[in-house]
N, C-alpha and C positions, 0 to 999 in steps of 0.2 A: 897234451894234444890227443892222446889216446882217449881220455875222458871226454874231450870235446867231440871226437868222432863217434863215440858210443852214444852221446846225447843226440847228435845229429841223426844218427841211424834210427834211434828210438822215436824222434820227432817225425821222421819220414814214414816209418811204419804206422805210427798213430794216425797221421794224416791220411794215409792210404786206407786205413780201417774206417775212418770217419767217412771218407768219400764213398767207399764201397757200401757203407750202411745208408748213406744219404741217397744213393742212386737205386731206383727200383731194379730188382733182379730180372734179367731178360727171360730166365727160365721159370719165373714165378707162375704157379698154377693155383688158382683159388680153390678153396675147399668149402663145400656146403656146410653152413653152420659156423664159419669162421667169424670171430668177433670183430665188429666194427665200432665206430665211435658211438653211434646211437642204437644200432640194430645189428643182429647177426646177418650174414649174407646168405640168401637163398635166391637162386635165379628164377626169374619169371619165365614160364614156358613160352616158346615162340608162338604157340597157338593163342595164348592170352595176350601177348604183346600185340599181335595183329588184331585181336578183338578190341583191345583198348584203343588202338589207332582208328579202327572202324567206328567205334562208338563216338569218338571225339570228332569224327568226320574230318580228320586231319588231311590237308592237301598241301601241295608245294607252296601255297601262299601263306602257310602258317610258319611260326617259329616255335619249335617245341623245346622244352627244358625238362630233362629227367632228373628228379631229385633222388640222389643216392643211386647213381647209374651203374654201380657194380661192374660187371664185365662188358658193359656197353651195348648189350644186344638191343635194347629198346631204341637207343639213339641210332644205331647202325641200321636197324630195320626201317626206321622212319626215313633215314637218309636214302635208302634204296628206293623209297617211294617218291624221292625228289624233294623231301622236306628238309629244311635247314634245322639242325638239332644240336643241342648242347647237353652234355652230361656233367652233372656236378657230383663229385665223389671225394670223400675224405682220404681214402687209402691211396697213397701214391703208386703202389704196385698195381692196383686195379686200374688207375688212370692210364698208366703206361701200357698195360695189357689191352685196354680198350683202344688206345691209339694204334697199336700194332694190328689189332683186328680190323679197324676201320681202313687202314692202309692196305691190308690184304684184300678187303672187299672193294677197294677203289672208290671209297666215298669220303675221303678226308676233306674235300672241299665243303661238304655239307655236314659232316659229323665231327664235332670237336668236343674236347673233354678238359675239365679243369679240376684241380685239387682245391676244394673249398669246404667250408662249414655251411651247412644248409641255413643256419640261423643268422649267418653274417653275409649272405649273398643276396644281391638284388636280382630277382627274376621277374621284374615288372614288365619287361618287354615280351614275355612269352604270351602266345595266344593259346597254346596247349601246354599243360603240365601233366606229366606222368609220374607215378611214385608207387613204391612198395615199401611202406613204412608202417610202424606199429601205430595203433590208435592214439596212444598218448603223444606220439610225435606229430601225428596229423592235427591233433587238438592244439598243440603249441604253434603249429604253422597256420592254423585256421584264420586268426585275425589278419595275418599278412596276406593270405590268399583272398580273403573277402575284400581286401583293399585294392585288388587288381582291377583292371578295366572290365566293366560289365561285358559278359559274353565270353570271357576267357573260360576255356574248358579244362576241367580238372578230372583226371582219370586215375583211380587207385586200384591196385591189385588187392582185393579181398577186404581191406580194412577201411573202417568208416570215419566219419567226421563228427561223431557224437550225435547231438540232436539235429544237426543239419542233415536232413534226409537227402539221399541221392535223387537226382532227377531221372536217372535211368540205371537199371542193373542188367547185366548180361552174363552169360556163362560160356566159356570156351570149351572146345572139345579137349579131351584128355590127350596129352602127348608126352613124349620124353619119359614114358614109364611112370607118370605120377598122376594121381587123381585129386591131388590137393591144390589149393590156390588156383582155382579156375574161374573165380568170380571177378568181374570188372564193375566198378561203380563210377558213374559219371555225374559231376556237378557242373552247372553253368553259373558262373559268378553273377549274382543278381545286382541290378542297379539299386541305389539307395533312394527310397521314396518316403521313409518315415517322416511324419510331420504334417504341417498344414499347407494346403494348396488352394488356389483360387481358380475357378473355372466358370464357364457360362452355365453349368448345371448347378452351381452353388459352391459353398465352401466345403472343401474336402479335407478330412483328417484321415491319414493313413497310419496304420500300425503295421509294423513289418517284423516278421520272424523268418530270417533268411529269404527264401523265395516265396513265402506265403504272406499275403497281405489281407488285412481286414480294415474296418473303420466305418466312416459314415459320411454322407453328403447332406449338408444343411441348406435348405432354401426357404426363405420366408418364415423362419422359426420352426419349420418342419424338418425332422431328421430322418434320413433313410439309411439303413445299414448297407455297407459294402460287403458282398458275399462272394465266395468262390474266387477270391483274388489270388493271382499268382504272377510271378516274374520269371521270365526265361531270358537271362541276360538283360538287355535293355527293352525287351518286349513285355508290356503289361496288359493284363486283362482282368476284368472283374464285372460283377453284376450289381445293380442298384435300382430298386423301384421298377423292376421288370425290364430294364434297359441293359444291353450288353455293351460294355466299353472295351475298346482295344486301343493300343497306342505304343509309341516309341518314346522312351525316356531319354532325354538329352540334357544332362546336368540338372538345371533348375526349371526345365520345361518338359511338357508331355504334349504330343500331337498325335491324333489318330481319328477314330470314328466311333460313333455311338449308334447302335441299332435299337429302335424302339417302335412298336406298333407296325412292324412291317416296313418301316422306312429307315434310311440311314443318313446321317449328316456328320460333318466334320466336328471334332471335339478337341479342345486343348485345355491345358492347365498350367499355371505358373506357381512355383514354390513361393510361399510367404516367408519372408526373412524376419 
């Protein structure tokens, strides 16, 4: 019986230890440079958080997801602006810290947090994505990001997306005693237009490199180069043969206007399958 009591006591102590380890500590305090799953933690200054939200033109009609949300400040700041926001963070202590901070600020209805792996999480419903990750992590996420709905805004603290050039770059004022990590980079997920299209102007072949497009328009055996082509979300614009084309891409169709010789007329194109 004595041995049984000792075993029972040992089991109880072990279970308590496991439970204590499994539950994030309420007195947890993050340290700059602490190791995470993919990156070390360095907080984004509040000045840059606001700059990132401004560049994304985030409004209460948006749904923001912060990848690697850390102490939750980006999500909470967005929620204070009336934006529904979700923070994805792998460290459970940071998740609980963020939840307590959101409760303290009274924004729990709009600011939520979840413990999850960035590479295993669906963030396709986001209209704005914010992040402070290393370039190699950005590159791994890039294919998934490019598959998001055209027009989705991506804002990064400092780090780039490789050869996918940012649509806009901004700098925040220095605050919190640091002059580092003050750059915000904005990308607008472009529509996919690579391939052959048919329009009243002729057969169009688009070549696409992220938001930049080139190609040619062929009419009656005569080919005209497409120049100055770009995409900003689902908005397309380019020049060809002295004419200026603009339009909206909607899946397999484009509708817009073409300006040539001082006049303007409607223009449309359909993707060739």
